[in-house]
C-alpha positions in Angstrom: -92.4 -152.1 -40.9 -91.7 -151.3 -44.1 -91.9 -148.6 -46.6 -95.2 -150.6 -48.2 -97.1 -150.3 -44.7 -96.3 -154.2 -44.2 -95.1 -155.5 -41.3 -93.0 -158.2 -41.2 -91.7 -158.8 -37.2 -90.3 -156.7 -34.4 -93.4 -154.7 -32.1 -96.5 -155.4 -32.7 -98.4 -153.3 -30.4 -96.1 -150.4 -31.5 -96.8 -150.9 -35.2 -100.3 -150.9 -34.6 -99.8 -147.5 -32.9 -97.7 -145.7 -35.3 -100.1 -146.9 -38.2 -103.3 -146.4 -36.0 -102.1 -142.4 -36.0 -101.9 -142.2 -39.1 -104.7 -143.1 -39.6 -106.4 -141.0 -37.4 -104.5 -138.1 -39.0 -105.8 -139.3 -42.7 -109.5 -140.5 -41.8 -110.1 -139.6 -38.2 -111.1 -141.9 -35.3 -114.1 -143.2 -37.6 -112.1 -145.3 -40.0 -109.8 -146.8 -37.3 -110.2 -149.8 -36.7 -108.4 -153.3 -35.8 -109.6 -155.3 -38.7 -108.5 -152.1 -41.2 -105.1 -152.1 -39.1 -104.1 -155.5 -39.5 -104.8 -155.8 -43.4 -102.9 -152.6 -43.2 -99.8 -154.1 -41.1 -100.5 -157.8 -43.6 -101.0 -159.4 -40.3 -104.0 -162.1 -39.2 -107.4 -160.6 -38.6 -106.5 -162.0 -34.7 -102.9 -160.5 -33.9 -104.6 -157.1 -32.7 -106.6 -158.3 -30.2 -103.9 -159.7 -28.3 -103.1 -156.0 -27.4 -105.9 -154.3 -27.5 -109.1 -156.5 -26.7 -111.0 -153.6 -29.1 -111.3 -150.1 -30.3 -111.9 -148.0 -27.4 -108.8 -149.5 -25.5 -107.0 -148.9 -28.7 -107.9 -145.7 -28.7 -107.0 -145.0 -25.5 -103.5 -147.0 -25.6 -103.7 -143.7 -28.6 -103.9 -141.1 -25.8 -101.6 -142.7 -23.1 -98.9 -142.8 -25.6 -99.4 -139.3 -27.2 -99.6 -137.7 -23.2 -96.6 -139.9 -22.2 -94.5 -138.6 -25.4 -95.8 -134.6 -24.4 -94.9 -135.5 -21.1 -91.7 -136.7 -21.6 -90.9 -133.1 -24.7 -92.2 -131.2 -21.7 -90.2 -132.2 -19.4 -87.0 -132.1 -21.5 -87.9 -128.3 -21.9 -88.6 -127.7 -18.1 -85.4 -128.6 -17.2 -83.6 -127.1 -20.3 -83.2 -129.2 -22.7 -83.4 -129.1 -26.6 -87.3 -128.3 -26.4 -86.8 -125.2 -25.4 -82.5 -125.0 -25.5 -83.6 -121.9 -27.8 -85.9 -120.0 -25.8 -86.5 -116.6 -25.8 -85.3 -113.9 -23.3 -86.6 -115.3 -20.5 -88.3 -113.4 -17.2 -85.8 -114.6 -14.5 -82.7 -112.1 -14.8 -80.2 -114.9 -13.0 -79.2 -118.4 -14.7 -79.4 -121.5 -13.0 -77.7 -124.8 -13.6 -80.8 -125.8 -16.5 -81.3 -122.3 -17.3 -82.8 -119.1 -16.7 -86.9 -119.4 -15.7 -88.1 -117.6 -18.2 -86.3 -119.5 -21.3 -87.4 -122.5 -20.0 -90.8 -121.5 -20.1 -91.1 -120.1 -24.2 -89.0 -123.6 -24.3 -92.0 -125.5 -22.2 -94.8 -123.4 -24.8 -92.7 -124.6 -28.1 -92.6 -127.8 -27.2 -96.2 -128.0 -27.1 -97.3 -125.7 -30.1 -94.7 -127.9 -32.1 -96.6 -131.0 -30.9 -100.0 -129.4 -31.1 -99.1 -129.0 -34.7 -97.8 -131.9 -35.4 -100.2 -134.0 -33.9 -103.4 -132.4 -34.0 -105.7 -135.2 -34.7 -104.0 -137.3 -31.8 -104.6 -134.2 -29.6 -108.5 -133.8 -29.8 -107.9 -137.4 -29.1 -106.0 -137.7 -26.2 -108.9 -134.2 -24.8 -111.7 -136.4 -26.0 -110.7 -139.4 -24.2 -108.9 -137.6 -21.5 -112.3 -136.2 -20.7 -115.0 -138.5 -21.6 -117.3 -140.3 -18.6 -115.4 -143.8 -18.4 -111.3 -142.4 -19.2 -109.2 -144.2 -16.6 -106.7 -143.2 -14.1 -103.8 -143.3 -15.4 -105.4 -141.2 -18.6 -106.4 -138.3 -15.8 -103.1 -139.1 -14.3 -101.0 -138.3 -17.4 -103.4 -136.0 -18.8 -102.9 -133.8 -15.4 -99.1 -133.9 -15.2 -98.7 -132.6 -18.6 -100.0 -129.1 -16.2 -98.2 -130.0 -13.6 -94.9 -129.6 -15.6 -95.4 -126.3 -16.3 -97.5 -125.3 -12.2 -94.1 -126.6 -10.8 -92.1 -124.3 -13.5 -94.3 -121.6 -12.6 -93.2 -122.4 -8.6 -89.7 -122.6 -9.4 -89.7 -119.1 -10.7 -92.3 -117.7 -8.0 -88.9 -118.9 -5.5 -86.4 -117.0 -7.4 -88.0 -113.9 -8.0 -88.9 -114.3 -11.6 -92.5 -114.6 -11.7 -95.4 -113.3 -10.4 -97.5 -114.6 -6.6 -100.3 -116.2 -7.7 -101.6 -119.5 -7.6 -99.2 -121.6 -10.1 -101.7 -124.4 -11.0 -103.9 -120.9 -12.4 -100.9 -119.7 -14.0 -99.6 -123.1 -15.7 -103.7 -123.0 -17.0 -103.1 -119.7 -18.8 -100.2 -120.2 -20.0 -101.4 -123.6 -21.7 -104.6 -121.5 -23.3 -102.5 -119.1 -24.7 -100.4 -121.6 -26.5 -102.7 -123.7 -27.6 -105.0 -121.1 -28.7 -101.7 -119.6 -30.8 -101.4 -123.7 -32.4 -105.6 -124.0 -33.2 -105.3 -120.8 -35.6 -102.5 -121.9 -36.8 -103.7 -125.8 -37.9 -107.0 -123.7 -38.9 -104.9 -121.7 -41.1 -105.9 -118.7 -39.5 -103.1 -116.4 -38.6 -103.7 -115.3 -42.3 -99.7 -114.0 -43.7 -98.0 -114.5 -40.3 -95.3 -117.4 -39.8 -95.9 -119.4 -37.0 -92.7 -119.2 -35.6 -93.3 -114.9 -35.9 -96.5 -115.3 -34.0 -95.5 -117.7 -31.7 -92.5 -115.6 -30.2 -94.2 -112.9 -29.9 -97.0 -114.7 -28.2 -94.5 -116.1 -26.0 -93.7 -112.6 -25.4 -96.4 -111.3 -23.6 -97.2 -114.2 -22.0 -93.8 -113.7 -20.1 -94.1 -109.6 -20.0 -97.3 -111.1 -18.2 -96.0 -113.4 -16.0 -93.1 -110.9 -14.4 -93.7 -109.8 -11.1 -94.9 -105.7 -11.2 -92.2 -103.5 -10.7 
């Protein structure tokens, strides 16, 4: 794809998904059509049908792509990668090879907020498609994996005494609700004069304090 939006060669499927997210962000799901994408990319009207049988298949593929990207970022943060490298002080006093659990949990939170704020329309579509009655097993599994990535890190923290006892999946759900709520407020411009970075660090500090085992 070139700067003028036309498509010349390469991976048409990837180009269709990239353009579809841009249209989704600008116009919402109602603005998406295979014919419109073909026009935008300068290919025949029939070309997109080689990759997506209809508009719903395109939306499903967008959601799958979104969850795949989100999960990759979450895994990187959970492993102490770049997304979580600059984490705040954690709840774990003993650093393992991948760094303290608390710092990695904070990295997970930052990775999620960054994705949610940077891909708001896509994230909304991901959850909408995932919870549809006819959602695919692949989508449901990818969506659940996002939760399990956090739950597994909660379990690791419990084993080392860094995280309070409790169902790790429920703890992961609470953590998700905290960062998702913050991202929602940020997107809606409801943080008033508080910068997102400042609000995020405070939210993570409070969340991590609540995850510490009782003294």
